[in-house]
N, C-alpha and C positions, 0 to 999 in steps of 0.2 A: 648625259649631262640634263639637269636638273632644270625644268621650264624657269623657275624661280634665279638661274643664274644667266638669263640672256634676256634679250627682246626679239623675237623671231621674225624675221625679216618677210614680207611679203609672199605669198605662197606661186605666183607668178614666176615664172624661169624665164620670160624673156626679158632681152635687156634692157628694155627701156623703161624698166619696173625701178624704181629709186625712190628704194626707204626712207623715211624722214630721219635723220641723225638724232640718235639721243644728245642729250648735253654733253654728255662726259666724252662726247667723241669730237666737238667739237672746238674749235679754236679761231681764236679772234685772226682780224686781219689789220693792224693798223697801221705796220709798219711801211709807210707806201715807198715813203723820200730814201729811205736804207734799202729796199730791193729795188728800188730803179737803177740807184746807183750802183752797187755791183753787180747785177746786168750788166749796163753800159759798161764797166769794166772789163767784164768777162768777155762781151760781144767782141771789145775794139783788139782782144786777143784770137778772138776766134773757137774760146772756150764753153765746153759742156757742163754743166752741172746737173747729177743726178736729181735734187731737189727743184729743178723746175721740169726735166723729163719726165720723171713719175710722179710728178704733182702730189709733191710731199706737203701733208697737211701745215706741217711746222716753218715752212719756207718762211715766213714772216717774222717769227722768231729768230729763227736761226741766222738769216742774213742782217739782223739788226747787231746780233752780236760777232757779226764777221766772223760766221761759220760758213762753210760750204762744201759741198762732197765733190769734188771731180770729175766729171765723168770722162774717161778718156777710151781712144780709138774710133772716135767720129762720133757723131750722134745717132748712128742708125745699129739696129741691134738683129742680126741673123735670125734669130727665134722669135716666137711667136707666142711668148707666155703667158697665161689665159688672166693673168693678176696686173699686167704692165702695159704702163701705155707709151714708152721709148718706143719712136716710129722704129717699122721694121724698113730692112734692107742693108746695102752696103757702101761704103763709099773709100776713097784712097784715103790710108794713112796720112797723116802731115805729118812729115819727120820737125819740124818745126815746135810741136807741141809738147815733148816734156821740156822743153825750156820758156814756153809759156804757162805751162803748170808751175813749173819753178821761181818763176818772175810773180807770177799772180799771186803766188803763197808768200815771195818774199815784201812784194806791195804791202798784202793784209795784213805782214807782220804775225803770223801764223805760227803758233805755238805747239799744234797740234793740228796734221795736216794727212788728211781721208781722199783715199784716190781709189774709184773703181774705175769701172771699162763697161760699154756693151758687150755682146759676145761675139765675137769673131771667127765663128768657125768655117769660113771661107779661108781662113790663113791657114797656110802648114804649119804655123806655131801656136795659132790660137791667138796671136799679138802680145807671148809671155816677153820677146825681146824689147818692145816697143814700152809695154808697162814697165820693166825693170827701168829700162832707160831712164823713163820719170820719175822713179823712185830714186836712183842715183842723183840726177838733178835735183831734185829738191833736196837730199841730204847735202848737196855742194853749197845747194844756195842756202838753207838755213842747218845748218849743222846742230844747232841747240835742238831742234824740233822733234817731235815723236811722229814717226809715220805709218798711218795704218792704211792697208788695202784690201780691198773689198774685193775677191776678185770672182767668173765666172770657174766654171769645172774644166776648162780647158779638154773637153770631151776626154776629161780621165785620163792626158798624157801627163806622168807627173815628172816627166824630164821639162815641160813647161811651169809645172808649180816649182820646181826647185829655182829656175832662171829666175822666176820673180823672186822666192826666197833668198838668193844669193844676191839681191841686189838691197837685204838688211833690213826688211821693214820691221818696224815693232810690233806690232799687233798683224795677226794673218787672221783675215774673217773672210769666211764663205758661208752664204746662208743654204737653208736647206730649203727653207720657204715656206713646207708644208710637210704633214702625213703622211707615209706611202703612198694611202690607199685614193688619195687625189691627184696624184703626179699627175693621171692620163691627162687628166682637166687642166689643170693647175701651172704644174710643166713638163707637159708630153715631150719636152726635145731634150731630159735631164734626166737621171737615174740618181734616187736615195741612195743605196749604196755605193754610186761610186763620189757621189757628195762624201758619204760619210771617208771613202778613203781618200779623197784629197784632204782631208781638216786631219787624219790620224796621221797620216804622211806630214804635213806642216810640220806638226806637234814633235817628232822624232828626226824633222830636220836640223843640222845645225846651228840654222840662225837661231833657234830657241825662241821665235815669236811669240807671244801672245795670242793662243789660239780661240774664237770667237765667230758663234753665227747665231742667226734669227731667222723667227717661222713668226706666221700668220697665224692668227686664228680669225673665225667668224665666216671660215669656208664650205663648212661642213662636216667638219670634225669633232670628234667624240674627245669628252675629259678623260678616259682611259689609252686615244689613242694621242693624245698631246703628252700625257707623262709616260708613254713608249719611247715618244722621237727624245724627249728630254735624257732619258734613261740611256738610249741609243748614243747622242751626242757625247754624254757624260763619257761614255765607254769607250768611245772615240779618242777621249781626251784632253774634251775642248774645255776649255776653263771659262769662256763668256757665253751666255743665252742672251738674246734680247726675242719678246714676244710682243707684239703688237697687233691692235687689230687692224682687218684687212677692208678698206674703204673702195671701191669701186672708184677708180678713177676717171672712166669715161665712158657710155653706154654703151661701147664697144666692149667693153670686157666684163669676164665673170659678175655676176650680180651678187651681195653681201647675202647668205644664207642668216646670218643671225651675229648680234651687235650682241660681245660679252657684256657682263657687269664687271666692275670695275672689281667689286672683292675679290671674282675669279681670277683674275690678274694676278693678286695678294699671293692666290693661294698656289697659281702655279708658280710666282715667285719661291715661295715657301718650299714647295715639294723640289723646286731644279736645288735650294742652298741644302735641302737633305739628301741629295745624292751626291755632292761637295763640287758644284761649282764655286769659283771664286767670287763669281758675280751673275746676277740674273736681274736684270732690266726690265719689268713688265708693267707693261699698259698699254692703255687705247690708244695711246698716240704717239707709242714709242716704235721706231723704225731704228732701222742696223745702225744707222749712222749718226741720229739725235744722241745730243752731248755725249758723243765718242769722247771728247777729253777729260770729260769727269768720270766715265765708267771705267778708263783705264788705271786712274787713276785710283779709283776705290778698289780696282780687281788688283792690283800690282801692291795697294796694303794688305788683302786679303791673304790670310793665312794658304800655305797650295799646299 
């Protein structure tokens, strides 16, 4: 990868180093009233969003447009991924959570609902029954809405994956996050091939959900590795890919290795489309659930 395509971060590897953000990786934070109102309503029902827990740079914009990604199965994760700021640990499942998500989605009058979760490796089914019940509750409350799920890998348990798909989400999203070489640092408790099997299984499931996956760049990968990863996702039948810049959420997380120039994101998009993806959403501030409704609409208009 040419130096002309990136701004290389400081060579220091300690997590206290925070290189200055380039202009294209900045997002204005101006919608404080919308942000605080939606946060208050979410807390009233004891709900979490990945927007808050993962410190998404788009949170002001999304909350202002009344878009949020509900994060279920509690607010703590049993894994310790290097890129993620979601608190680690485990909490009891709240049996009222599926109904509360459905109520909140209805109160927001959503026409597109995104549901994700923490990893719950401590549960025999990985939380898949709870996940499926949340999808069903939302579909009962909002029968005209489309539902996207962003699931963990359920430790490769395809019965758990099928359980979620049986609830009939319209879009099945599972992120590979990074290139295989970096899994030991970025996703140490996950497996790249296992994630591809989850996506391939979802593609062939009778629910016929649109399949989607996302990755981050700027963690030390090469352009060739990103291209190979996109090819692997396409070989697994994935229809939609999202590509965004990794931003260090806290000093405890992995440092940024490089800030990728916007032109390189365009090249990744063009390459992905050349492989046959229905949609590739690629840019510095792209996140897996960012503008998910618009991505879904464009993907469905694209030729299969």
